[in-house]
C-alpha positions in Angstrom: 0.1 0.1 -0.1 1.3 3.5 -1.0 1.8 5.7 2.2 -0.1 9.4 2.1 3.3 11.1 1.6 4.2 8.8 -1.2 0.7 9.7 -3.2 1.4 13.4 -2.6 4.7 12.9 -4.0 3.3 11.0 -7.1 0.8 13.8 -7.6 3.5 16.4 -7.3 5.6 14.6 -9.8 2.7 14.2 -12.4 1.9 18.0 -11.9 5.5 19.0 -12.7 6.1 16.8 -15.7 5.3 19.3 -18.3 7.1 21.9 -16.8 10.2 19.5 -16.6 9.8 18.8 -20.2 10.0 22.2 -21.4 13.2 22.8 -18.8 15.0 20.0 -20.2 14.4 21.0 -23.5 16.1 24.3 -22.8 19.1 22.2 -22.2 18.8 19.4 -24.7 17.0 20.6 -27.6 15.9 17.1 -28.9 12.2 16.0 -27.8 13.2 12.3 -27.6 16.2 12.9 -25.6 14.2 15.3 -23.5 11.6 12.7 -22.9 14.0 10.0 -21.9 15.9 12.4 -19.4 12.5 13.3 -17.9 11.8 9.7 -17.3 15.3 9.2 -15.8 14.9 12.2 -13.7 11.3 11.0 -12.4 13.2 7.5 -11.5 15.8 9.4 -9.6 13.3 11.7 -7.8 11.4 8.5 -6.7 14.6 6.9 -5.5 15.3 10.2 -3.8 11.9 11.0 -2.6 12.8 10.8 1.1 15.4 13.7 0.5 12.5 15.9 -0.5 11.1 18.4 2.3 7.4 18.3 2.0 5.9 21.8 1.7 9.0 23.3 0.0 9.2 24.1 -3.7 8.6 20.7 -5.5 9.2 22.3 -9.1 12.3 23.8 -8.1 13.8 20.5 -6.6 12.6 18.4 -9.5 14.3 20.9 -12.0 17.5 20.4 -10.2 17.4 16.8 -10.4 16.4 17.2 -14.0 19.2 19.6 -14.7 21.7 17.0 -13.2 20.1 14.5 -15.5 20.2 16.7 -18.5 24.0 17.6 -18.0 25.0 13.9 -17.4 23.3 13.3 -20.8 25.1 16.0 -22.3 28.5 15.0 -21.0 27.9 11.7 -22.4 27.2 13.1 -25.8 30.2 15.6 -25.8 31.7 13.9 -28.6 29.3 15.5 -30.8 30.8 18.8 -32.0 27.1 20.4 -32.3 27.0 20.5 -28.3 26.7 23.8 -26.3 29.0 24.4 -23.6 28.0 23.3 -20.1 28.5 27.0 -19.0 25.8 28.0 -21.5 23.7 25.3 -21.0 23.6 25.8 -17.3 22.7 29.3 -18.0 19.8 28.1 -20.1 18.8 25.8 -17.3 18.8 28.8 -14.6 16.4 30.9 -16.9 14.4 27.9 -17.3 13.8 27.7 -13.5 13.0 31.1 -13.6 10.8 31.0 -16.4 9.0 27.8 -15.2 8.1 29.5 -11.7 6.8 32.5 -13.6 4.8 30.5 -15.8 3.4 28.5 -12.8 2.5 31.6 -11.0 0.8 33.0 -14.1 -1.3 29.8 -14.8 -2.5 29.9 -11.3 -3.4 33.4 -11.2 -5.2 32.8 -14.8 -7.1 29.8 -13.2 -8.1 32.2 -10.3 -9.2 35.1 -12.4 -11.2 32.8 -14.6 -13.0 31.3 -11.7 -14.2 35.0 -11.0 -15.9 35.2 -14.3 -19.6 35.0 -14.7 -20.4 31.4 -16.0 -21.5 32.6 -19.4 -18.1 34.1 -19.9 -16.3 31.1 -18.8 -18.4 28.9 -21.1 -17.6 31.1 -24.0 -13.7 30.8 -23.1 -14.0 26.9 -22.7 -16.1 26.7 -26.2 -13.2 28.7 -28.0 -10.2 27.5 -26.2 -10.7 24.2 -24.6 -13.0 22.7 -27.3 -11.4 24.5 -30.2 -14.5 25.7 -31.7 -14.2 28.6 -34.1 -15.7 32.0 -33.3 -18.1 31.6 -36.4 -19.1 28.4 -35.2 -19.7 29.8 -31.7 -21.3 32.8 -33.1 -23.8 30.6 -35.3 -24.6 28.6 -32.2 -25.5 31.6 -29.9 -27.0 33.4 -32.7 -24.9 36.3 -32.4 -23.0 38.3 -35.1 -19.3 37.2 -35.5 -18.0 40.9 -35.0 -19.9 41.0 -31.4 -18.3 37.8 -30.5 -14.8 38.8 -31.3 -15.4 42.0 -29.0 -16.7 40.1 -26.5 -13.8 37.9 -26.4 -11.5 40.8 -26.6 -13.1 42.3 -23.5 -12.9 39.2 -21.6 -9.2 38.6 -22.4 -8.5 42.2 -21.1 -10.5 41.6 -18.0 -8.4 38.4 -17.4 -5.0 40.0 -18.3 -5.9 43.1 -15.8 -6.8 40.3 -13.2 -3.7 38.3 -13.7 -1.4 41.4 -13.5 -3.0 42.6 -10.2 -2.8 38.9 -8.8 0.9 38.7 -9.8 1.5 42.4 -8.5 0.0 41.3 -5.1 1.7 37.9 -4.6 
């Protein structure tokens, strides 16, 4: 039976996977290699899960483990003359951690701001962006002019942008 702390660890690991792939791609710009590196890093994290302090920044810890796995991969591939230097790769990795944290914060703020929208506006955004419906199709379904729907979407996006900026400024 998996303990509660292990369940939380697995949940955190699953949540951070997309971020890790992007982070590793900044160091090793090969999708297949990045996927392999993230898998290896996940195994290392599982083996070292006892070293992680619950309540601390799981994403930063996971990126550190992934960084070491990516740099080990690069060292093994140094025979290839098309490799960037470790110094350059590490500077990209440092920027990736910072960018990853910012993206995570922005996504959380956007999710919170979307929750504040009226249900009709959230539904409109879901149709457009989650369901990938065209504005023309949505306008037809709702019986609204296409130009009116474009204006509505523009206003909603402006409200969300303002809300996200305010949320991030307050944090």
